[in-house]
C-alpha positions as CSV (number, residue, x, y, z in Angstrom):
1,X,22.6,-3.6,25.4
2,X,20.7,-4.6,22.3
3,X,18.0,-2.2,21.0
4,X,14.8,-3.3,19.4
5,X,14.7,-3.1,15.6
6,X,11.4,-2.3,13.8
7,X,10.8,-3.9,10.5
8,X,11.9,-1.4,7.9
9,X,13.5,-1.6,4.5
10,X,16.8,-3.2,5.2
11,X,20.0,-1.4,4.0
12,X,23.0,-2.6,2.1
13,X,23.8,-2.8,-1.6
14,X,23.3,-5.9,-3.6
15,X,24.6,-6.3,-7.2
16,X,22.7,-8.5,-9.6
17,X,23.9,-9.7,-13.0
18,X,21.7,-8.5,-15.9
19,X,21.9,-9.6,-19.5
20,X,22.4,-7.0,-22.1
21,X,19.3,-6.0,-24.0
22,X,20.5,-7.7,-27.2
23,X,21.1,-11.0,-25.5
24,X,19.2,-14.1,-26.7
25,X,16.1,-14.8,-24.6
26,X,16.7,-17.8,-22.3
27,X,14.2,-20.7,-22.4
28,X,11.9,-20.9,-19.4
29,X,13.2,-23.4,-16.8
30,X,11.4,-26.7,-16.6
31,X,8.3,-26.3,-14.4
32,X,8.4,-22.5,-14.4
33,X,5.0,-20.8,-14.7
34,X,4.1,-18.7,-17.8
35,X,4.1,-15.6,-15.7
36,X,7.5,-16.4,-14.1
37,X,8.9,-17.0,-17.5
38,X,7.4,-13.7,-18.7
39,X,9.3,-11.8,-16.0
40,X,12.6,-13.6,-16.8
41,X,12.3,-13.0,-20.5
42,X,11.3,-9.4,-20.2
43,X,14.1,-8.7,-17.7
44,X,16.7,-10.2,-20.0
45,X,15.4,-8.5,-23.2
46,X,15.2,-5.0,-21.7
47,X,18.0,-5.1,-19.1
48,X,15.6,-4.4,-16.2
49,X,16.3,-6.3,-13.0
50,X,13.7,-9.0,-12.4
51,X,13.3,-7.9,-8.8
52,X,12.3,-4.4,-10.1
53,X,9.8,-5.8,-12.6
54,X,8.2,-8.1,-10.0
55,X,8.3,-5.4,-7.3
56,X,6.4,-3.0,-9.5
57,X,3.9,-5.6,-10.6
58,X,3.2,-6.8,-7.1
59,X,2.8,-3.2,-5.7
60,X,0.4,-2.5,-8.6
61,X,-1.8,-5.6,-8.8
62,X,-0.4,-8.5,-6.6
63,X,0.5,-10.0,-10.1
64,X,-3.1,-10.4,-11.1
65,X,-4.2,-9.1,-14.6
66,X,-7.9,-9.2,-13.6
67,X,-8.9,-10.6,-16.9
68,X,-8.0,-7.5,-18.8
69,X,-10.5,-5.3,-16.8
70,X,-9.3,-1.7,-16.2
71,X,-8.4,-0.1,-12.9
72,X,-10.1,3.1,-11.7
73,X,-7.3,5.0,-13.5
74,X,-7.7,3.0,-16.7
75,X,-4.7,0.8,-16.2
76,X,-4.5,-2.8,-17.4
77,X,-2.8,-6.0,-16.7
78,X,-0.2,-7.4,-14.2
79,X,2.0,-4.3,-14.6
80,X,-0.8,-1.8,-14.8
81,X,-0.1,-0.2,-18.1
82,X,-2.2,3.0,-18.1
83,X,-3.9,5.1,-20.6
84,X,-5.1,8.5,-19.3
85,X,-4.3,12.1,-19.6
86,X,-1.3,12.0,-17.3
87,X,-0.1,8.4,-17.5
88,X,0.5,7.0,-21.0
89,X,2.5,3.9,-20.3
90,X,0.2,1.8,-22.4
91,X,0.8,3.8,-25.6
92,X,4.5,4.0,-24.8
93,X,4.7,0.2,-24.3
94,X,2.9,-0.3,-27.7
95,X,5.3,2.0,-29.5
96,X,8.4,0.5,-27.9
97,X,7.5,-3.1,-28.4
98,X,5.4,-3.0,-31.6
99,X,2.7,-4.9,-29.8
100,X,-1.0,-3.8,-30.2
101,X,-2.8,-2.3,-27.3
102,X,-5.3,-5.1,-27.3
103,X,-2.5,-7.7,-26.7
104,X,-0.8,-5.6,-24.1
105,X,-4.2,-5.3,-22.3
106,X,-5.2,-9.0,-22.2
107,X,-2.0,-11.0,-22.4
108,X,0.2,-11.2,-19.3
109,X,3.4,-12.0,-21.1
110,X,3.0,-9.0,-23.4
111,X,2.0,-6.8,-20.5
112,X,5.1,-7.6,-18.6
113,X,7.2,-7.1,-21.7
114,X,5.6,-3.7,-22.3
115,X,6.3,-2.6,-18.8
116,X,9.9,-3.7,-19.1
117,X,10.3,-1.7,-22.3
118,X,8.9,1.4,-20.7
119,X,11.2,1.0,-17.6
120,X,14.1,0.5,-19.9
121,X,13.3,3.6,-21.8
122,X,13.0,5.7,-18.6
123,X,16.4,4.2,-17.4
124,X,18.0,5.3,-20.7
125,X,16.5,8.8,-20.3
126,X,17.9,8.9,-16.7
127,X,21.4,7.8,-17.9
128,X,21.3,4.8,-15.7
129,X,24.3,2.7,-16.6
130,X,24.7,0.3,-13.6
131,X,21.5,-1.6,-14.3
132,X,22.4,-4.3,-11.8
133,X,22.3,-2.0,-8.7
134,X,18.7,-2.2,-7.6
135,X,19.0,0.9,-5.5
136,X,19.8,3.0,-8.6
137,X,16.3,2.4,-10.0
138,X,14.5,4.6,-7.5
139,X,13.9,7.6,-9.8
140,X,13.0,5.3,-12.7
141,X,10.3,3.5,-10.7
142,X,9.0,6.9,-9.4
143,X,8.6,8.1,-13.0
144,X,6.8,4.9,-14.0
145,X,4.2,5.7,-11.3
146,X,3.4,9.1,-13.0
147,X,2.3,10.3,-9.6
148,X,0.6,13.7,-9.1
149,X,3.4,15.0,-6.9
150,X,6.8,14.1,-5.3
151,X,5.4,12.8,-2.0
152,X,2.9,10.5,-3.8
153,X,5.7,9.3,-6.0
154,X,7.8,8.5,-3.0
155,X,4.8,6.7,-1.4
156,X,4.6,4.5,-4.6
157,X,8.3,3.9,-5.0
158,X,8.9,3.1,-1.3
159,X,6.2,0.4,-1.5
160,X,8.0,-1.2,-4.5
161,X,11.2,-1.3,-2.5
162,X,9.4,-2.8,0.5
163,X,8.2,-5.5,-1.8
164,X,11.8,-6.1,-3.0
165,X,13.0,-6.2,0.5
166,X,10.6,-8.8,1.7
167,X,10.4,-10.9,-1.5
168,X,7.4,-12.2,-3.4
169,X,5.9,-15.7,-3.7
170,X,2.6,-15.6,-5.6
171,X,1.0,-16.6,-8.9
172,X,3.9,-18.9,-9.6
173,X,6.4,-16.1,-9.3
174,X,9.0,-15.8,-6.5
175,X,11.8,-13.5,-5.6
176,X,14.2,-13.8,-2.6
177,X,14.3,-10.9,-0.1
178,X,16.9,-8.4,-1.1
179,X,18.7,-5.9,1.1
180,X,18.8,-2.7,-0.8
181,X,19.8,0.9,-0.1
182,X,17.6,3.0,-2.4
183,X,19.4,5.9,-4.1
184,X,16.7,8.6,-3.6
185,X,18.5,11.1,-5.9
186,X,16.3,14.2,-6.2
187,X,13.6,12.5,-4.0
188,X,15.9,12.8,-1.0
189,X,14.5,16.4,-0.7
190,X,10.9,15.2,-0.8
191,X,9.2,14.3,2.5
192,X,7.2,11.1,2.4
193,X,3.5,11.6,3.0
194,X,3.7,9.7,6.3
195,X,6.4,12.1,7.6
196,X,4.3,15.2,7.1
197,X,3.1,15.2,10.7
198,X,2.6,18.9,10.7
199,X,-0.2,18.6,8.2
200,X,-3.2,17.4,10.2
201,X,-6.1,15.6,8.6
202,X,-9.2,17.7,8.5
203,X,-11.4,15.3,10.6
204,X,-9.7,12.1,11.7
205,X,-6.7,12.1,14.0
206,X,-3.8,10.2,12.7
207,X,-4.8,10.4,9.0
208,X,-2.5,12.0,6.5
209,X,-4.0,15.0,4.8
210,X,-3.4,15.0,1.1
211,X,-6.2,16.9,-0.6
212,X,-7.9,15.9,-3.9
213,X,-8.0,18.3,-6.8
214,X,-10.7,20.9,-6.0
215,X,-12.2,20.0,-9.4
216,X,-13.0,16.5,-8.2
217,X,-15.4,17.4,-5.4
218,X,-17.8,20.1,-4.5
219,X,-17.3,22.4,-1.5
220,X,-20.1,22.2,1.1
221,X,-23.1,19.9,1.6
222,X,-26.7,20.1,0.6
223,X,-27.8,17.3,2.9
224,X,-27.0,16.0,6.4
225,X,-24.5,13.1,6.5
226,X,-26.4,9.9,7.3
227,X,-24.4,7.1,5.4
228,X,-20.9,5.8,5.2
229,X,-20.0,4.0,1.9
230,X,-17.4,1.3,1.6
231,X,-15.4,1.2,-1.7
232,X,-12.6,-0.8,-3.2
233,X,-10.1,1.3,-5.2
234,X,-9.6,-1.1,-8.2
235,X,-6.0,0.0,-8.0
236,X,-3.1,0.7,-5.7
237,X,-3.1,3.1,-2.7
238,X,-0.6,5.5,-4.2
239,X,-2.2,5.3,-7.6
240,X,-5.7,6.1,-6.2
241,X,-4.3,9.1,-4.3
242,X,-2.7,10.3,-7.5
243,X,-5.8,9.7,-9.5
244,X,-8.0,11.8,-7.1
245,X,-5.5,14.6,-7.6
246,X,-5.8,14.4,-11.4
247,X,-8.2,17.1,-12.8
248,X,-9.4,14.6,-15.4
249,X,-10.6,12.0,-12.8
250,X,-13.8,13.8,-11.9
251,X,-14.1,11.4,-8.9
252,X,-12.9,11.4,-5.3
253,X,-13.5,10.0,-1.9
254,X,-13.1,11.3,1.6
255,X,-10.6,8.6,2.7
256,X,-8.3,6.1,1.2
257,X,-6.8,3.2,3.3
258,X,-3.7,1.2,2.5
259,X,-3.8,-2.6,2.5
260,X,-0.5,-3.5,4.1
261,X,-0.8,-1.6,7.3
262,X,-4.1,0.3,7.3
263,X,-2.5,3.8,6.8
264,X,-5.3,6.3,6.3
265,X,-5.2,9.3,3.9
266,X,-7.9,11.9,3.9
267,X,-8.4,13.7,0.6
268,X,-11.7,15.5,1.0
269,X,-13.0,17.2,4.2
270,X,-16.2,15.6,5.5
271,X,-18.0,19.0,5.3
272,X,-17.5,18.8,1.5
273,X,-19.1,16.5,-1.0
274,X,-16.8,13.9,-2.5
275,X,-17.8,12.4,-5.9
276,X,-17.9,8.7,-5.2
277,X,-21.6,7.5,-5.5
278,X,-23.1,9.7,-8.2
279,X,-26.6,10.8,-7.2
280,X,-26.0,9.8,-3.6
281,X,-23.0,12.0,-2.9
282,X,-24.8,14.6,-0.9
283,X,-25.5,12.6,2.3
284,X,-22.6,10.2,2.2
285,X,-18.9,9.8,3.3
286,X,-16.8,7.6,1.1
287,X,-14.0,5.3,2.3
288,X,-11.8,3.7,-0.4
289,X,-9.8,0.5,0.3
290,X,-6.7,-0.4,-1.7
291,X,-7.2,-3.5,-3.8
292,X,-9.5,-5.2,-6.3
293,X,-12.9,-6.7,-5.7
294,X,-11.9,-10.1,-7.2
295,X,-8.7,-10.5,-5.2
296,X,-9.1,-11.1,-1.4
297,X,-5.4,-10.9,-0.7
298,X,-5.7,-7.1,-0.5
299,X,-8.2,-7.3,2.4
300,X,-5.8,-7.6,5.3
301,X,-6.7,-7.6,9.0
302,X,-4.7,-4.3,9.4
303,X,-7.0,-2.8,6.7
304,X,-10.2,-4.1,8.3
305,X,-9.2,-2.8,11.8
306,X,-8.1,0.6,10.6
307,X,-11.2,1.1,8.4
308,X,-13.5,-0.1,11.2
309,X,-11.8,2.4,13.6
310,X,-12.3,5.2,11.1
311,X,-15.9,4.2,10.4
312,X,-16.7,4.0,14.1
313,X,-15.2,7.5,14.6
314,X,-17.2,9.0,11.8
315,X,-20.4,7.4,13.0
316,X,-19.9,8.7,16.5
317,X,-19.1,12.2,15.4
318,X,-22.1,12.4,13.1
319,X,-24.6,10.4,15.1
320,X,-24.8,7.7,12.4
321,X,-26.2,4.3,13.6
322,X,-23.5,1.6,13.4
323,X,-25.6,-0.8,11.3
324,X,-25.8,-2.1,7.8
325,X,-28.7,0.3,7.0
326,X,-26.2,3.2,7.4
327,X,-22.9,1.6,6.6
328,X,-23.2,0.3,3.0
329,X,-21.1,-1.0,0.1
330,X,-21.0,1.0,-3.1
331,X,-23.0,-1.7,-4.8
332,X,-25.8,-1.3,-2.3
333,X,-26.4,2.4,-3.0
334,X,-29.2,3.5,-5.4
335,X,-28.4,4.2,-9.1
336,X,-25.0,2.5,-9.1
337,X,-23.1,0.4,-11.7
338,X,-20.2,-0.6,-9.5
339,X,-19.9,-3.9,-7.6
340,X,-17.5,-3.0,-4.8
341,X,-16.6,-4.0,-2.2
342,X,-17.6,-7.3,-3.7
343,X,-18.1,-10.9,-2.3
344,X,-14.6,-11.1,-0.7
345,X,-15.4,-8.3,1.7
346,X,-16.1,-9.8,5.2
347,X,-19.1,-7.7,6.3
348,X,-19.8,-9.7,9.5
349,X,-16.2,-9.3,10.7
350,X,-16.1,-5.6,9.7
351,X,-19.3,-4.7,11.5
352,X,-18.2,-6.5,14.6
353,X,-15.1,-4.4,14.6
354,X,-17.0,-1.2,13.9
355,X,-19.2,-1.9,17.0
356,X,-16.3,-2.5,19.3
357,X,-16.3,-6.2,19.2
358,X,-13.2,-8.3,18.2
359,X,-14.3,-11.7,16.9
360,X,-10.7,-12.5,16.1
361,X,-8.4,-10.7,18.5
362,X,-4.7,-10.5,17.5
363,X,-2.1,-12.8,19.1
364,X,1.0,-11.2,20.6
365,X,4.4,-12.7,21.0
366,X,7.1,-11.4,23.4
367,X,10.8,-12.2,23.1
368,X,12.4,-10.4,26.1
369,X,15.7,-10.2,27.8
370,X,15.8,-8.2,31.1
371,X,14.3,-8.3,34.5
372,X,11.0,-6.5,34.7
373,X,11.3,-4.5,31.5
374,X,8.9,-1.5,31.7
375,X,6.9,-0.5,28.6
376,X,6.1,3.2,28.8
377,X,3.8,5.5,26.9
378,X,6.6,7.9,26.0
379,X,10.4,7.9,25.8
380,X,10.8,9.8,29.0
381,X,11.4,7.7,32.1
382,X,8.8,9.8,33.9
383,X,6.1,8.5,31.4
384,X,3.5,6.1,32.7
385,X,4.2,2.4,32.6
386,X,1.6,0.6,30.5
387,X,2.9,-2.9,31.1
388,X,5.9,-4.8,32.4
389,X,7.6,-7.6,30.5
390,X,9.5,-10.4,32.2
391,X,12.9,-11.7,31.1
392,X,16.3,-12.6,32.3
393,X,19.2,-10.4,31.1
394,X,19.0,-7.9,28.2
395,X,16.6,-5.2,27.2
396,X,15.3,-6.6,23.9
397,X,11.6,-6.8,23.1
398,X,9.6,-7.9,20.1
399,X,5.8,-7.5,20.4
400,X,4.3,-8.4,17.1
401,X,1.0,-9.5,15.6
402,X,1.0,-12.9,14.1
403,X,0.7,-12.7,10.3
404,X,2.9,-12.5,7.2
405,X,6.3,-14.1,7.2
406,X,8.9,-11.4,7.9
407,X,12.7,-11.2,8.5
408,X,14.0,-8.9,11.2
409,X,16.9,-8.9,13.7
410,X,18.4,-11.9,12.0
411,X,15.4,-14.1,12.5
412,X,12.6,-15.1,10.1
413,X,9.2,-15.8,11.6
414,X,5.5,-15.1,11.2
415,X,5.1,-12.1,13.6
416,X,4.3,-8.8,12.0
417,X,5.4,-5.5,13.8
418,X,2.3,-3.4,13.2
419,X,0.2,-2.8,16.3
420,X,-2.5,-0.4,17.6
421,X,-3.3,1.2,20.9
422,X,-6.6,0.7,22.8
423,X,-8.3,3.3,20.6
424,X,-7.3,1.6,17.4
425,X,-4.7,4.1,16.3
426,X,-1.2,3.2,15.1
427,X,1.2,4.2,17.9
428,X,4.6,3.7,19.4
429,X,5.4,2.7,22.9
430,X,8.8,2.7,24.6
431,X,10.9,0.5,26.9
432,X,13.2,1.8,29.6
433,X,16.1,2.2,27.3
434,X,15.1,5.6,25.7
435,X,16.9,4.7,22.5
436,X,14.9,1.5,21.9
437,X,11.5,2.2,20.3
438,X,9.1,-0.4,19.2
439,X,5.5,-0.6,17.8
440,X,3.1,-1.9,20.3
441,X,-0.2,-1.6,22.3
442,X,-0.6,-0.6,25.9
443,X,-2.7,-3.7,26.7
444,X,-0.7,-6.3,24.8
């Protein structure tokens, strides 16, 4: 009997050949983009695997330098070189490469080179000798994140390895999917944020509770909650969480939502006043969405659906009308200088989801073997059957939302294994084989 496999970081070691740091820089191949050439050159010069460099860059910015504009944490460029009280990768890159900060900020090639120099320095400090083993770079990548704590560092680094596992094809840069077994080292003792099921979010079921620094919000409220404010992080999910935990930030939001799968982290209780809209903090709840206002690739359907479910839940609990007069973008609030969520945010679609409509319902695909395979609400055979799937011989089910190209179970197709139940929450359902668990929805 063949069990269902969910789409996770594949295991297995893969060795790559890296040039020594003193090797001559190879000329860019004919037809290669400037950014692709930058990654190749930097990888060769500083003995950092190209997959690591691209993985970090994609996790940080989707390989977009945003015209030299800073992130919320004061990070710049494709590789998000940062200058703040905790993360000083920008100044480190300048010192290691001899390049001025102005060039590292604005020029993609220099930015990639600077990040490679920093990663190389961290690898030296860690005593990393087998540079070609991608799995050995885990602690180095975690250090590059300069996360506020171990769980957040794991959140960041695991995302980089997911990028490496599925490969990249954007901005003229491409990497093949790599099967890697990360060597967690000291992080093996650190529980990922998503695994901390015992820590319940203060207000929203299913959210991860990871509180902001108490110096970045004010306890209590001076006004009744009447408005929900939609933000875009101008940075990555893990980076934003880490920034809100940094005492120097002096900003926070009640919730942060991940782009890839809609994971929700709550950082400030709704009864408390997060600092996200200046003079309007007292009566608002803030929801940050991973990404950048000028790059629509971050605004995934999973993010829209997860955020809409959260907003609808907040509105129901606080008696807030589900309309655009009470659910606003940061830019629409009084006395603001920010432009988020920007022109790429699909307000029509979002508000339809918030109000229970689904203008673009997901499409489901079933690949089944077995006669009358029962899908149950829990692993126990006594659990209720939520649907029955037809099929001839084996118990094997894939129920996936059509979307990004993925590889799983030996097949490559465009079905993505992230689904929700009828209430909009991420969930698991089970087939009659109690050892075979798959993501799914009761009504799919």
